[in-house]
N, C-alpha and C positions, 0 to 999 in steps of 0.2 A: 504494500500500500504506500502511496505517496501522500503525505500530509502537507497541506499548504495552509498556513495560518496568516490571515490578513487582519491586523489589529483593528478592532472596531467594526469589522465586517464579517462576512461568511468564512468559516473554516471549511476546507475541502478535504475529503478523504477519498482519494482516487484509487480505484481497483482495476480499471480498464483503460487502455490506450487504443483509440481507433484511428487508423491512418489510411489515407488515400495512398495509391502507389504512384501512378504517372504524374509527374509534375511536383510530387511531394517527396517520395522516397527515391524516385528515379527520374532521369531525364532521357527521353527517347527510348524508354523501356529498360534502361540499364541502371541498376542500383548505384546510387551515388557512393563514392569511396568514403569509408568510415562509418557508414550507416549501420552495417551489419554488426559491428562491434558494439555500437551504442545500443542497438536493439537487444543484444545479448545481455548487456549490463542492466538495462531497464526491465528485462523479463524477470529479474530477481525481485522486483518490486510490484509489478503490475502484469496483468494478462494483456497480451498484445494481439490486436486484430487488424488485419489489412483487408480493406474492402475496396474493390476496384472494378472499373469497366474493362481493365486490362487491354487498352487500346493496341499495344504492340505485341500482345500475347506472350509476354516474357516474365510476368510476375512470378509464376511458379518456379521457373528456372532459377531466377536470381534470389528468391526467398527460400529455396530448398536448403534444409539443414538449420534454418534460423528458427528460434522459438516464437513463431507467430501462427495465428489461425488465419488462413487465407480464404476469402470469399470473393469469387468472381461473379459480378452482378449480371442479371439478365438485361437485355437491351430495353430501353424505354423506362422512364420514370426513375432513373438511377438516384436522383436527389431524394425521392421518397423512400427508396429502398435503403439508402444510407441512414436517413432519419429513423426509419423503423428499426433498424439494427441497433442504433444508439438507444432508442427507447426500450428495446427488449433487454438490453444490458442494465438499464436503470440509469437514465441520463445524469443523475446527480453523482454517479460514481465514475463518470467518463471524462477524459480529456480527448478531444478530437483535433486532428491536424490534417489540413488539406490546403488546396489552392484553387480548385475549380468551382464553377457555377454549381455543379452537382454535389459539392461539399458544403454549400452555404447553409442548408437547413440543419445538417448535423453539427456544424460549428456553432450555430445559434442555440441548439437544444442541449448540447453537452454542458456539463458543469463549467468547463473552460474550453474555449475554442481558440486554436492557434492557426493562423494562416502563414504560409511560407511564400515568399516572392523570390523565385529563382529563375532558372532557364526558361520555363514556360510562362513566366509571369503569374499573375493571380487575377481571378475574377473580382471585379469591384463588389459584386454582391457577397462574395466570400469574405472580402476584407471588411465590409460593413457589418457582417454577422459574427466576426471573430472578436475575441476579447484581447488578443495579443497578435501583433504582426512581427514576424522575424524575417531576416534576410535570407535564411536558408534552413534546411532541415537539421543540420548539425547544431546550429544555435538553438533551434526549437527543442531538440532532444536533450541538449545540455541544460536547458531550463528545468526540465523534469528531473534531471539528476542533481540539480542545485536549486531546490524550490525556494530558497530565500530570494533568488532573482525574481521570481514571480511575485513574491511579497512586495519587493521594491516597485514592481510595475503597477501594483494595485493600491499602494499606500496613498491615503488621502492627505 
């Protein structure tokens, strides 16, 4: 579990990390260097879920051997499928990370939504629905390994 304490505000007790694949963990279907190691480290604290449209059909290949649950979505209404997945886990126990339009609803619904802006850019709707914006996935995952950084972002 990841505990995030925000003085005078909500305390978060996170049990699940839900991640998009393309544009978030990968660029052009290829896992970003360093991500696998961070996912292994985070898996000691939370259950990791990767839900993706798998545009390049490479998620399974690159995530093989990593401690993640992979769900490849059906075509159509992928934003709703991601939202439903977060709700089934219990949105108050989820941190979601994504970059695309189809991530925007899960980012809003999760206890904390983090958007990454890297090689593919990020949907304005995803940015507007996120609680935190980071430059890349490495920074986003390191926030979770160092939750006092999140406390600093939310302090009033």
